[in-house]
Steps between C-alpha positions, in 0.01 A plus 500: 500500500834321567796507275466127424136541398580812275791306348276196425230713345753670284656180384151324452371802303809503281463129442145524399586779253789298362289187452243708324751655269636150426164367408410789280843591341625150446158377393470776243859443383432131447177582307692736254754238431219267397508258798203279550248573771630224732853643491389849561302389804749248649834688466391810703335259758830326534685828551243616752564190695871575524448856601244419757739236651776766526255733666420259777859519624488880508191517740466430866148598598263209433189720544623736230574223256160339560316836459682575177428154351140522609457836330677369187275196498182700507635752253611228253149334521330829433727570206454156342121489567448853345759482230653831609863425389477282182855425459502247214607153615558595850165583664275334241680162479325213328172528673246779491609606843836371609544503889852359488643818640236527761577150614878592499442781747238316700735195539784725608261658766405159642869402523593827678207456742590139579879508497636845551787566597627193315618695204682201337184281489295792378743591225547137380131483456491814300796399278382151437156633386650774288753279315372156511155595390624711216738238381230223511261716309761589229649152460136348503397734224797422280575140569183369664362192341355303779210673658326434844150659562448576865383777729298664233806549259730303271874479574778321329738232655790677345416816670461323829857349461638853435314618809655225708856568374472874556343470838768250602789737405337799685442289805846370506636851495286614777560188707876523462549857524201620716434212730857368488389133480760232398488360147288189579237695705489776223447242222229318698318811597532658137370176348198503732435874431538460117282193465229602737478850363485371135217277620318809642573695168361218293189421669337817642298750295676767270605813710445291829862366468628850530302539827616159648861458386671779699363398842543133426869539423530735799352241724733216380814729546384620830453149630833394341686746729449238791537196289717216637687251283228224566235756406684583170528128421129465556430792255707313239300182568180699470609622158556143390181366651282777355625441160489112524135477595385717193559212243378245763162660536474550116581132457225395752262739321399644839564863373521686177827685422424830675358299786817302522717798487294666779532178704886485444528862614286457802666180605861650465417821693337295775809275536745791484339738732338256748645158455382162391214483756338788313443310179493134589126498651374710197690273244384173667128597531498655161630172351244301708211725374616473140495123522153518651384732223630259232360191671218329288487796268611504137808703431312763302243545771752600760696760305809690624483752768589854394728778643209678665412183690860459611517858613185459703585164648879526544594871457244626763566241782866440425662791329354780698559351854856399414578865401355606839710251667814628320421854629421403868616135558178481712372128510147624472549523133542113458153467674362752248639276223374181638159658558486592133618182369253309729216709392587422122550124554186462716277639233676311222476166682123581577443528120720221382402240760140625523442401124516145620196545737209258423258798505479842342625789715265744672507855379509783752350730231219295371446287806472195285707227334735621220756326265831415641758769475250784536648787705328573834388144553599261773483118565598288798782343324639848375445644854716210640767555231517863610589405855748229374678742266520782773636244756742353250654847412510597873675163591751522223577864576569391855816328377647842423318739712419331816192329639313833495443450132262214551218731645604770277454285189167337635337828583622699198419216254135454630424869525657574158308220320182619668561854364557349165175323510300801627641728236433229228151490617427874507710731287712303278436577137306260292431515120265348250622346187326641192574176304388219736313691772709372787575704801878512534768684706712603206456789255561261206319180425441300178758721342304830543460771758234435769241744650530624858217340717545542869775604750770764459646469159865555625459230770619198295645182637852652552359796695295255726803289564706813581242602759486161660886482511533840638249409766704201584803708541334739742351213694841333514670807654211555743520137624881520529457797717226360703683184602802722596736333253 
């Protein structure tokens, strides 16, 4: 064992003991002073974030750091699951089992595996999570009046504002001192970090934010090391654009509030990390599809799209590929994105244009005519719309990614739409309404829960769309590789 490894093991072991002591001693001290459960949970968490960030600068062996964090993640999960160390307000939290600390350690592990030895980026992620998350929770608990329900939890707008402010200050310190960026670039990066990270914290499920925030902030500061002035200007424009389209989508009644916030987050990240060519195709075809959906339908019949739909149809084919592109700068990621968008648009256009067919569609499941809009059914007009939508996305993508996007979009769109139809005809969940007796695809109908009928219960419409879009993404990358682009 080398001296470096021995040193790192000693420092890491001491750090783990120190963090455990902080959690237990500070937590119990706050309980004795009559502090509420939120304070006794968040204050020790914030201190742990600071200690963990300091420890990162004392370590040099990435394998040791990753090993210690992996062991800590497993140990914390075991402790929380079994309730072995019931420190009031620290491990129990506000839920029966609070996995916030598990997510904290797991997120740090992901950041180390992805970005080591970039200690500045990793430490920034840990400190933003520790301080901003605690500040948001405390401010929201005391001053929160305006609530948003998203990601399986309820957050306050006031808490999110506090998160943005704290994350901005922390990012500024790391950008100016750690990355040595000039003031303009530091402000642009810090605004981008603060607002996108606040969006993640607001929208994801409780405890999942602890898992995602550290690697997210680490990614952004890691990318910011090589940022040019033009890139910094684009990050600033991305912040403005992402914030501006939220009220626009709400005013157009295309998305509900969580969906609009999710859409703004995805749009801002896509522009910042990739450029305008990463969001314009998705935005144009999303708008066209929304118009098609509303055409010759009463307003109440169309409804507004939700956050889960935005995550499947924009987060999957836009957000994930642009993050991959930020890592590698490999153009194949743009083909992956166009493939996913084409699959979603081709299927949507098949449904929306197919409803104008003069004949009822033919079901692959029952091998007979079924009402328009039934999953797993096809019509000549809808099939033509599939090809049209796929070709349109590919052609539009060629404006930004080159002519190779035409076959990418066409193949990915057609195959993805076919997968959607096949899943819809076979394993998609169907339910029977106890009130009216209709066979539907939702677990609620006529204001009451429905009864499972056929298919896999978890394979709802969003899951089907996710499978189709993922298929389009894979096909897009394969076609891009085959044509040697």
